[in-house]
LOLUMVEX-263325 format. One record per residue: x, y, z of N, C-alpha, C, O, CB in turn; residue number from 0. Coordinates in nm, 4 decimals, padded with zeros to 6 digits, always signed. Glycine has a CB too. Example, Ala and Ser with C-alpha at 12.3 -4.5 7.8 and 13.67 -1.06 7.14 Angstrom:
! residues 2
n_X, n_Y, n_Z, ca_X, ca_Y, ca_Z, c_X, c_Y, c_Z, o_X, o_Y, o_Z, cb_X, cb_Y, cb_Z, num
+01.3190, -00.5690, +00.7800, +01.2300, -00.4500, +00.7800, +01.3200, -00.3300, +00.7800, +01.4236, -00.3319, +00.8465, +01.1308, -00.4473, +00.9046, 0
+01.2850, -00.2250, +00.7080, +01.3670, -00.1060, +00.7140, +01.2900, +00.0030, +00.7870, +01.3409, +00.1138, +00.8039, +01.4084, -00.0598, +00.5725, 1
This chain:
! residues 49
n_X, n_Y, n_Z, ca_X, ca_Y, ca_Z, c_X, c_Y, c_Z, o_X, o_Y, o_Z, cb_X, cb_Y, cb_Z, num
+01.4718, +11.1827, +08.5454, +01.5494, +11.0589, +08.5345, +01.4652, +10.9478, +08.4720, +01.5107, +10.8747, +08.3841, +01.6011, +11.0151, +08.6731, 0
+01.3411, +10.9370, +08.5199, +01.2552, +10.8305, +08.4692, +01.2177, +10.8545, +08.3230, +01.2136, +10.7609, +08.2431, +01.1288, +10.8190, +08.5549, 1
+01.1906, +10.9802, +08.2886, +01.1541, +11.0097, +08.1499, +01.2724, +10.9833, +08.0567, +01.2550, +10.9342, +07.9452, +01.1068, +11.1562, +08.1363, 2
+01.3925, +11.0165, +08.1035, +01.5134, +10.9879, +08.0254, +01.5267, +10.8378, +08.0030, +01.5548, +10.7927, +07.8919, +01.6395, +11.0432, +08.0967, 3
+01.5063, +10.7614, +08.1092, +01.5150, +10.6160, +08.0995, +01.4093, +10.5626, +08.0034, +01.4376, +10.4759, +07.9207, +01.4988, +10.5515, +08.2383, 4
+01.2880, +10.6144, +08.0148, +01.1797, +10.5672, +07.9281, +01.2097, +10.5980, +07.7825, +01.1840, +10.5159, +07.6945, +01.0464, +10.6308, +07.9688, 5
+01.2647, +10.7178, +07.7570, +01.2898, +10.7576, +07.6180, +01.3971, +10.6711, +07.5535, +01.3822, +10.6288, +07.4388, +01.3311, +10.9045, +07.6116, 6
+01.5054, +10.6444, +07.6266, +01.6203, +10.5800, +07.5633, +01.6291, +10.4297, +07.5856, +01.7116, +10.3627, +07.5234, +01.7445, +10.6428, +07.6125, 7
+01.5443, +10.3754, +07.6747, +01.5503, +10.2314, +07.7011, +01.4200, +10.1637, +07.6619, +01.4207, +10.0659, +07.5872, +01.5808, +10.2050, +07.8489, 8
+01.3085, +10.2150, +07.7120, +01.1814, +10.1458, +07.6910, +01.1315, +10.1599, +07.5477, +01.0811, +10.0634, +07.4901, +01.0765, +10.1990, +07.7872, 9
+01.1449, +10.2788, +07.4894, +01.0947, +10.2967, +07.3529, +01.1700, +10.2110, +07.2507, +01.1057, +10.1447, +07.1694, +01.1043, +10.4429, +07.3135, 10
+01.3039, +10.2100, +07.2517, +01.3740, +10.1183, +07.1592, +01.3392, +09.9722, +07.1840, +01.3253, +09.8947, +07.0894, +01.5245, +10.1367, +07.1715, 11
+01.3250, +09.9339, +07.3118, +01.2880, +09.7958, +07.3423, +01.1504, +09.7639, +07.2848, +01.1290, +09.6570, +07.2278, +01.2895, +09.7715, +07.4946, 12
+01.0574, +09.8581, +07.3006, +00.9226, +09.8397, +07.2476, +00.9267, +09.8273, +07.0951, +00.8575, +09.7435, +07.0373, +00.8313, +09.9570, +07.2896, 13
+01.0077, +09.9107, +07.0309, +01.0190, +09.9050, +06.8850, +01.0762, +09.7707, +06.8402, +01.0293, +09.7118, +06.7427, +01.1074, +10.0201, +06.8334, 14
+01.1776, +09.7228, +06.9120, +01.2395, +09.5945, +06.8763, +01.1397, +09.4808, +06.8922, +01.1279, +09.3952, +06.8046, +01.3640, +09.5680, +06.9630, 15
+01.0669, +09.4801, +07.0059, +00.9695, +09.3735, +07.0285, +00.8565, +09.3809, +06.9260, +00.8077, +09.2780, +06.8793, +00.9126, +09.3819, +07.1712, 16
+00.8146, +09.5042, +06.8907, +00.7090, +09.5203, +06.7908, +00.7523, +09.4657, +06.6551, +00.6773, +09.3939, +06.5890, +00.6701, +09.6676, +06.7778, 17
+00.8743, +09.5008, +06.6147, +00.9249, +09.4525, +06.4863, +00.9385, +09.3006, +06.4877, +00.9076, +09.2337, +06.3890, +01.0605, +09.5177, +06.4538, 18
+00.9850, +09.2467, +06.6008, +00.9999, +09.1020, +06.6138, +00.8640, +09.0328, +06.6007, +00.8508, +08.9330, +06.5299, +01.0655, +09.0662, +06.7487, 19
+00.7633, +09.0870, +06.6698, +00.6288, +09.0287, +06.6639, +00.5718, +09.0326, +06.5229, +00.5143, +08.9347, +06.4754, +00.5352, +09.1020, +06.7591, 20
+00.5884, +09.1479, +06.4557, +00.5364, +09.1606, +06.3190, +00.6082, +09.0642, +06.2253, +00.5456, +09.0020, +06.1394, +00.5518, +09.3055, +06.2681, 21
+00.7393, +09.0520, +06.2420, +00.8156, +08.9604, +06.1576, +00.7724, +08.8162, +06.1759, +00.7566, +08.7424, +06.0787, +00.9631, +08.9732, +06.1869, 22
+00.7533, +08.7762, +06.3014, +00.7092, +08.6392, +06.3293, +00.5704, +08.6156, +06.2717, +00.5430, +08.5101, +06.2146, +00.7095, +08.6114, +06.4810, 23
+00.4827, +08.7151, +06.2873, +00.3461, +08.7030, +06.2357, +00.3474, +08.6878, +06.0836, +00.2796, +08.6008, +06.0288, +00.2616, +08.8258, +06.2764, 24
+00.4248, +08.7728, +06.0158, +00.4314, +08.7653, +05.8699, +00.4912, +08.6327, +05.8252, +00.4449, +08.5730, +05.7281, +00.5135, +08.8818, +05.8136, 25
+00.5939, +08.5867, +05.8960, +00.6569, +08.4597, +05.8612, +00.5573, +08.3454, +05.8756, +00.5504, +08.2571, +05.7900, +00.7803, +08.4345, +05.9493, 26
+00.4798, +08.3471, +05.9844, +00.3803, +08.2427, +06.0062, +00.2719, +08.2451, +05.8994, +00.2303, +08.1404, +05.8497, +00.3176, +08.2579, +06.1437, 27
+00.2260, +08.3657, +05.8642, +00.1221, +08.3761, +05.7620, +00.1746, +08.3281, +05.6272, +00.1053, +08.2570, +05.5544, +00.0715, +08.5209, +05.7509, 28
+00.2990, +08.3678, +05.5942, +00.3554, +08.3268, +05.4661, +00.3732, +08.1755, +05.4613, +00.3457, +08.1123, +05.3594, +00.4897, +08.3970, +05.4414, 29
+00.4193, +08.1179, +05.5722, +00.4373, +07.9730, +05.5766, +00.3025, +07.9030, +05.5612, +00.2928, +07.8002, +05.4943, +00.5056, +07.9304, +05.7086, 30
+00.1986, +07.9588, +05.6232, +00.0667, +07.8968, +05.6131, +00.0137, +07.9064, +05.4705, -00.0482, +07.8124, +05.4206, -00.0318, +07.9628, +05.7109, 31
+00.0382, +08.0211, +05.4042, -00.0099, +08.0378, +05.2671, +00.0633, +07.9455, +05.1704, +00.0038, +07.8944, +05.0755, +00.0062, +08.1827, +05.2228, 32
+00.1936, +07.9242, +05.1947, +00.2727, +07.8459, +05.0999, +00.2658, +07.6962, +05.1263, +00.3082, +07.6163, +05.0429, +00.4159, +07.8906, +05.1039, 33
+00.2119, +07.6576, +05.2432, +00.2098, +07.5159, +05.2778, +00.0872, +07.4483, +05.2173, -00.0237, +07.5003, +05.2302, +00.2114, +07.4974, +05.4306, 34
+00.1043, +07.3346, +05.1523, -00.0101, +07.2600, +05.1003, -00.1041, +07.2202, +05.2138, -00.0585, +07.1966, +05.3257, +00.0372, +07.1350, +05.0238, 35
-00.2344, +07.2122, +05.1870, -00.3320, +07.1831, +05.2928, -00.3063, +07.0507, +05.3640, -00.3304, +07.0396, +05.4842, -00.4707, +07.1818, +05.2348, 36
-00.2574, +06.9497, +05.2909, -00.2342, +06.8200, +05.3562, -00.1257, +06.8303, +05.4623, -00.1416, +06.7806, +05.5738, -00.1957, +06.7138, +05.2526, 37
-00.0139, +06.8961, +05.4264, +00.0945, +06.9135, +05.5231, +00.0473, +06.9974, +05.6410, +00.0795, +06.9686, +05.7563, +00.2170, +06.9790, +05.4565, 38
-00.0297, +07.1022, +05.6104, -00.0799, +07.1887, +05.7169, -00.1679, +07.1096, +05.8120, -00.1593, +07.1258, +05.9337, -00.1579, +07.3075, +05.6585, 39
-00.2528, +07.0234, +05.7560, -00.3417, +06.9436, +05.8404, -00.2608, +06.8470, +05.9268, -00.2981, +06.8182, +06.0406, -00.4432, +06.8659, +05.7540, 40
-00.1507, +06.7976, +05.8724, -00.0706, +06.7034, +05.9506, +00.0070, +06.7760, +06.0612, +00.0216, +06.7244, +06.1720, +00.0268, +06.6269, +05.8588, 41
+00.0566, +06.8967, +06.0296, +00.1374, +06.9691, +06.1273, +00.0531, +07.0374, +06.2340, +00.0970, +07.0528, +06.3479, +00.2228, +07.0715, +06.0575, 42
-00.0693, +07.0787, +06.1968, -00.1498, +07.1605, +06.2875, -00.2253, +07.0715, +06.3847, -00.2947, +06.9793, +06.3420, -00.2480, +07.2493, +06.2089, 43
-00.2133, +07.0973, +06.5150, -00.2932, +07.0220, +06.6124, -00.4422, +07.0451, +06.5900, -00.4821, +07.1443, +06.5290, -00.2548, +07.0617, +06.7560, 44
-00.5228, +06.9536, +06.6393, -00.6664, +06.9603, +06.6146, -00.7269, +07.0874, +06.6730, -00.8179, +07.1451, +06.6135, -00.7359, +06.8378, +06.6730, 45
-00.6774, +07.1325, +06.7895, -00.7384, +07.2492, +06.8531, -00.7090, +07.3782, +06.7776, -00.7791, +07.4776, +06.7964, -00.6899, +07.2617, +06.9959, 46
-00.6068, +07.3783, +06.6927, -00.5720, +07.5013, +06.6215, -00.6453, +07.5124, +06.4885, -00.6408, +07.6175, +06.4245, -00.4220, +07.5077, +06.5983, 47
-00.7118, +07.4075, +06.4463, -00.7799, +07.4102, +06.3177, -00.9140, +07.4803, +06.3245, -00.9834, +07.4905, +06.2234, -00.7987, +07.2708, +06.2667, 48
């Protein structure tokens, strides 16, 4: 029962969360690459620089 649950519930959930994380990461990297340094400096808090 548990293996059935893991196969059909946890694995798809893991795949969805993984894809979501990768998408957010790529979006953030692309936004950082395309943003001019001045805007980035204004938007980014001091601790993140």
